[in-house]
Each structure stands twice: as structure tokens, then as C-alpha cells.
N, C-alpha and C positions, 0 to 999 in steps of 0.2 A: 556623654559618650558611653556606650555600653562596653562591656568587656570584649564582645565579639567585634564591635566596630574598631576598638583600639588594636585588636589582633590583626585586623586587615589593614589598618591605616599605617601602623608603625613600620612594617616591612617595606611599604611603598616609599615611605620617607627615607629609610636606610638605603634603599636601592637608588634613589635619586641622589643621595649624598655621595654614594660611591661612584655613580655615573659622572657627577659633576667633577669629583676629584680626578677621575680617570681622564675626563676630557681636558682639564687644566694641565695635568702632567704630561699627556701625550703632546699637547700643543707646545708646552715649554721644552721638553726634553727629546721628543720623538718617541716612536713606538718601540724601537729596539732598546732604548734606554730606560723605559719605564717598567717597573717590576710590580707584581701583584702586592708585594709588601709595602711598596711606596703608595699605592692606591689606598691600601688598608690604613696606613699611617695617617695620611691626609684626611681621610673620611672618619677617622676614629673607630674603625672597625678592625676585626681580626682578619688575617689572610684567609683563614678557613671560611669566614663568612663570605668574603669576596668570591672565592671559588664556589661556594654553595650557590650563589646567585648567578654566577656567569659561566662557570665550568672551565673555560679556557681563556688565556690572554687574548687570543684572536677574537673570541666572542665578545670580550670586554671592549675591544676597539670598535666593532661594528655597533655595539649597543651605546657606547659613548657618543659616537657620531649621530645615531639616531636620536639620542636625547638632545644633542645640540640642534639638530634639525627640527625637532618638535618645538623647541623654543622659538626658532626662526619662523616657522610657519604660522605659529600662533600670532606672532607679531605681523607678519605679511598679510594674513586674512583681514585684520582690522584696517590696515593701511590701504589695501585694494578697495575695500568697501567704501572708503571716503573719496575716491576718485571717480570722475564721471565718464571718462572715455577710455577706449582700449589703448590709445596712444599714450595717455598719461600712466596707465598701468604698466605698459611695457617699459616706459622710461623708468618707473619705479623698480621693476625687476633688474634692469640694467644697473641702476645705481647701487642697489642692495648687493649685487654681485661684485661690482667693481670698486667699491669703497673698501680699503683694506681692512678697516675695523670700525665698528660702530659702537655707540653707547651701550653698555650692558653686555657686550659680546665677550665671550671667553677670549682672552688675549691669545693671539696666534691661531685662532680657531681653524684657519685654512690649512694649518699643518695636519689636522685630522684627516682631511681629504687626501693630502699627499701620502700620508702613510697607508690610508686605505687603498688607494690606487697601487701602491707599490706591493702591498700584500696580496691584493686581488689577482695581480699578474701571475702569481705562483700558487695560490690556494683557491681551489674551486668553490669551497663553501663561502669564503669572503667574496669571491666574484659574484655569487648569487645575491649577497646582501648589497653589493655595489649596484647591481642592476636595479634592485628594488628602490634604493635611495635615489638613483638617478631618475627612475620613472616618476617618482613623486614630483621632482622638479619639472619634468616634461609635461606632465599632467597639469601643473599650474599654468605653464605658458600656454598649453592647448586651450584651457578653459578661458583665458584672457582673450585669445584670438577669436575663439568661436563666439564669445559674447559680443565682440566687435562686429562679427559677421551678422549676428541676429538683429542688430539695430542699424545695419547698413553702413557702418563706419569703415568696414573692411569688405572688399569684394567677395561675393558668394563663391566665385570660382577660384579663390586663392587656395593653393595646396597646403593646408594646415599641417599635415603630417610632416611634409618635407621641411616646411618652415621651422616647426618645432625642433626637429632633430638638428637642423643646421644652427638655429639660433642658440639652442643649449650648448652645442659644441663650441660655437664661437665665444660664448660667455665663459665657458670653462677655460678655454685658451687664453682669453684676455685677462681673466682674473688671476690666472697663474702668474702672468707677466706683472701684473700690479703687485701681487703678493711678493714677488721676488725683486720688487723695486727696479724693474727694467727701466733704464733712463729714457727709452723711446716710447714707453707705454705707461703713462701715468694714468690716473683714474679719469681725468677729463678726456684724454685721447681715447681711452677704451670706450668711454661713454659715446663719443662721437662716432666711432667705428661701428659700434653695435647698433646705434640708432640709424646710422646711415644704411645699414643692411635692412633694418625694419622698413625704412621708407621705401627702398628699391624693391624688396620682396613682396610687400603688402600694399604698395601704393598709398601709404599713409602720409599725409601732409606734415612734414616735420622739418624744422630748422633749428640749429643749435642756438638756444636762448642765451642772452647776455648774462643773466644771473639765475642760479639754480640753488635750491634749498637741499642741504645734505639730509638724507634720511636717518632715521634713528638707529637702524641696525643693518648689519650686513648679512648676506647669505653665508651659511656654513660655519 
């Protein structure tokens, strides 16, 4: 590795270490209880370096969530490619959303979204980041549905935009109930409700299987 390569690689590694530390701490303690000094301590950096990279604590929150989402989408892309039908891919997206925590996931990662939503309600800059992060999820759903239309699995006249918006909102709501351990909305109930909507909205032939395999990672 050349000196120039080392110079460009090391800062990226330090940034990832700080983002991982921030994501873990916010998930554990909540945004309001996480300090720049805590992130610096866990990542082995100085508070000044954390501020140099991210500027503000608010920006650190959105970047930590984006870091967590990047890991999620890298995993999802490979899993979607291994499935043959749009129905199977939509089932996967539901399971990834409604399983409380998967292997390798940052413990309590849904807490990052809870804090982002709360901050976005009052801070316009964070609200913009929230829109971009949610749009990435909607684009993933949209791509799955349109690929199903292309091969005739989903009707050509299906309103993909309306379905995508409704489906994404439904999954957000169900996943909150699952994350909060609602006694009436466990992962299996959430899965059945979401896939019931898929079947009704898209005309997809679906019935709750007797046995299902748990995916390797959750969304968010």
C-alpha cells in the first residue's frame, strides 16, 4: 500500500469505527443520553476527531443510521438475488422488517429509527435525511414489484406507487409494535398481516406456510 493509499484508507476506517460506536450507543442509551465524548471513548478516538468528521451530534445520528442501513442493504441485495419470484422477495422484505433482531445486527438497532423520527419532527435538516432514508426503502419495494410486473407475476395495471407507499407505512407501523413487544403483534402476526395486504393489493397467490425459515438480518 502506498502512502497516498494509506492516507485515504485510514480515515475511512476511523469514520466507520466512530459510526459503529455511535450506532451501538444510541441503540443502547437513546440519542439524548449519548454524548460525543461517549462515542469517542468507545471508538478510541478523541472528541475533537468525532466533531471534525460529523460536525454536530444531530449529523452523527443520521450518519450512524445511514451506516446501519448500508450494512442492511448490502445483505438484502444478495438475499433478493437468490429468490425466484416477487412474492418470495416481498416475503423476505416483510420478515427482515418484522423480526426484532437478526444475526450480526446492532443490538436494538430499531432504536436508531425511533430517535431519528423524534428528532425529525422538530429539526428540518434531520427531516430531510429521514426522507432520503425512507425513499431508499420505498425504492427497494418498488423495484421488487416492478420486476414482478415485468415477468407477469403481478398485474400490469397494479398501482405500484400507491402500493409501495402503503406497504412501507404498514411495515413501519407493524415493526414498531414488534420492537415494543406488543402482546397482540408478534413477528408471526405482523408477517401474516403484511402479506395479507400484499395478496389483496397485488393479486398475489399467497397463503401462510406451515414452516418458515428466519432470515439472517433485520431491516434498520
